C-alpha positions as CSV (number, residue, x, y, z in Angstrom):
1,M,2.3,-29.7,0.0
2,S,0.8,-27.2,2.7
3,R,0.6,-23.4,1.9
4,P,-0.4,-21.6,5.4
5,P,-2.6,-19.9,6.1
6,L,-5.0,-22.6,5.8
7,P,-8.9,-22.4,5.2
8,P,-11.0,-21.8,7.0
9,F,-9.9,-18.3,7.0
10,T,-10.4,-15.6,9.7
11,A,-9.9,-11.8,9.2
12,E,-6.5,-12.1,10.1
13,T,-5.6,-15.1,8.1
14,A,-7.1,-14.1,5.0
15,R,-5.3,-10.8,5.3
16,A,-2.1,-12.7,5.6
17,K,-3.1,-14.8,2.6
18,V,-3.6,-11.5,0.2
19,Q,0.1,-10.2,1.7
20,A,1.5,-13.3,0.9
21,A,0.2,-13.3,-2.7
22,E,1.1,-9.7,-3.2
23,D,4.8,-10.4,-2.1
24,A,4.9,-13.5,-4.2
25,W,3.5,-11.6,-7.4
26,N,5.9,-8.7,-6.9
27,T,8.8,-11.1,-7.1
28,R,7.8,-11.8,-10.9
29,D,9.2,-15.3,-10.4
30,P,6.6,-17.5,-12.3
31,R,7.8,-20.8,-11.0
32,R,7.8,-19.2,-7.3
33,V,4.2,-17.8,-8.1
34,A,2.8,-21.1,-9.4
35,L,3.5,-23.1,-6.4
36,A,0.9,-21.2,-4.6
37,Y,-1.6,-23.1,-6.9
38,T,-3.0,-26.7,-7.1
39,P,-1.5,-28.6,-9.9
40,D,-4.7,-28.4,-11.8
41,S,-5.6,-24.9,-10.7
42,V,-8.0,-23.3,-13.1
43,W,-7.7,-19.5,-14.0
44,R,-9.9,-16.8,-15.9
45,N,-7.5,-14.0,-16.4
46,R,-9.2,-11.0,-18.5
47,D,-10.2,-12.9,-21.4
48,E,-7.6,-16.1,-21.0
49,F,-8.1,-19.2,-19.6
50,V,-5.4,-21.1,-18.1
51,T,-5.4,-24.7,-16.1
52,G,-2.6,-26.2,-14.3
53,R,1.0,-25.0,-13.1
54,D,2.7,-25.4,-16.3
55,E,0.3,-23.0,-18.0
56,I,0.5,-20.8,-15.0
57,V,4.1,-20.6,-15.6
58,A,3.8,-19.7,-19.3
59,F,1.0,-17.2,-18.9
60,L,3.0,-15.5,-16.0
61,T,6.3,-15.6,-18.2
62,R,4.5,-14.0,-21.0
63,K,2.6,-11.3,-18.7
64,W,6.1,-10.2,-17.2
65,E,7.9,-10.0,-20.3
66,K,5.2,-7.5,-21.8
67,E,4.4,-5.6,-18.3
68,L,7.8,-4.2,-17.5
69,D,9.1,-3.1,-13.9
70,Y,5.8,-4.7,-12.8
71,A,4.6,-3.5,-8.9
72,L,1.6,-4.7,-7.3
73,R,-0.6,-3.9,-4.3
74,K,-3.6,-6.2,-3.3
75,E,-6.5,-5.6,-0.6
76,L,-8.8,-7.9,1.1
77,W,-12.3,-7.4,0.1
78,A,-14.4,-10.0,1.6
79,F,-13.8,-13.8,2.6
80,T,-15.4,-17.0,3.7
81,E,-14.3,-20.3,5.0
82,D,-12.2,-21.1,1.8
83,R,-12.9,-18.2,-0.3
84,I,-11.3,-15.0,-0.5
85,A,-12.1,-11.8,-2.8
86,V,-9.3,-9.0,-3.5
87,R,-9.4,-5.7,-5.2
88,F,-6.0,-4.5,-6.5
89,Q,-3.8,-2.4,-8.7
90,Y,-0.4,-2.7,-10.5
91,E,1.8,-0.5,-12.5
92,W,3.8,-1.5,-15.3
93,H,5.4,0.0,-18.5
94,D,5.4,-1.3,-21.9
95,A,8.4,-1.7,-24.1
96,E,7.7,1.7,-25.7
97,G,7.9,3.2,-22.2
98,Q,4.3,4.0,-21.8
99,W,3.3,3.6,-17.7
100,W,-0.3,1.6,-17.0
101,R,-2.0,1.3,-14.1
102,S,-4.0,-2.1,-14.2
103,Y,-7.0,-2.3,-11.6
104,G,-9.0,-5.1,-10.9
105,N,-10.6,-7.9,-8.8
106,E,-9.9,-11.4,-8.0
107,L,-11.8,-14.3,-6.7
108,W,-9.9,-17.0,-5.0
109,E,-10.8,-20.5,-4.0
110,F,-8.7,-22.7,-1.9
111,D,-8.2,-26.3,-1.1
112,A,-8.1,-27.7,2.3
113,E,-4.0,-27.3,2.3
114,G,-4.1,-23.5,1.5
115,L,-3.3,-24.1,-2.3
116,M,-5.6,-21.8,-4.6
117,R,-7.6,-24.2,-7.0
118,R,-9.5,-21.5,-8.6
119,R,-8.6,-17.7,-9.6
120,E,-11.1,-15.4,-11.5
121,A,-9.5,-12.0,-12.5
122,S,-11.2,-9.1,-14.1
123,I,-8.7,-6.3,-15.1
124,N,-8.9,-2.8,-16.6
125,D,-6.0,-0.8,-17.8
126,L,-5.5,3.1,-17.5
127,R,-2.6,5.0,-19.5
128,I,-0.7,7.0,-16.8
129,T,2.2,9.1,-17.1
130,A,5.3,8.4,-15.0
131,E,4.7,11.3,-12.8
132,Q,1.1,9.9,-11.8
133,R,2.7,6.7,-10.6
134,R,2.2,5.4,-7.0
135,V,3.6,2.1,-6.6
136,F,7.2,1.7,-6.5
137,G,8.1,-2.1,-6.0
138,P,7.3,-4.3,-3.2
139,R,5.2,-2.9,-0.4
140,Q,7.8,-1.8,2.5
141,A,7.4,-3.2,6.1
142,E,6.4,0.4,7.3
143,E,3.2,0.4,4.8
144,Q,0.6,-0.7,7.5
145,D,-2.6,0.7,5.8
146,L,-3.3,-2.0,3.2
147,S,-6.0,0.2,1.7
148,I,-5.5,1.2,-2.0
149,P,-6.6,4.6,-3.5
150,L,-9.1,4.4,-6.2
151,A,-8.1,7.2,-8.3
């Protein structure tokens, strides 16, 4: 199974890979998202370690049961032939209605078929009010600027 764009990455293909990941994660469909990873993909997400697609699906299912109305933005930070670094933020609310903005960085490593074989994510959460929200669903086509404000 191939998942273009394939390494070696250029600035254009790395940006396309980041946008494809953002689009997939915004579906909140664990099975669809898991198909972008190798069958034996290894993750570190915060303090949790996940290996393989079945564990990825279970992890994402738990995540999106807790992180309601999740909406994500990713931005390319750097890339090499088979690696991409991303900064991101996403917003969500918990079951009690409290909104959160989660900031982080990810390091990705890909196989020759464009599947991610390693993902490391460091994430911090900030309590926000509903009025402070700025991410409302998937990125619209007219949103050309992929930069993410920090504050």
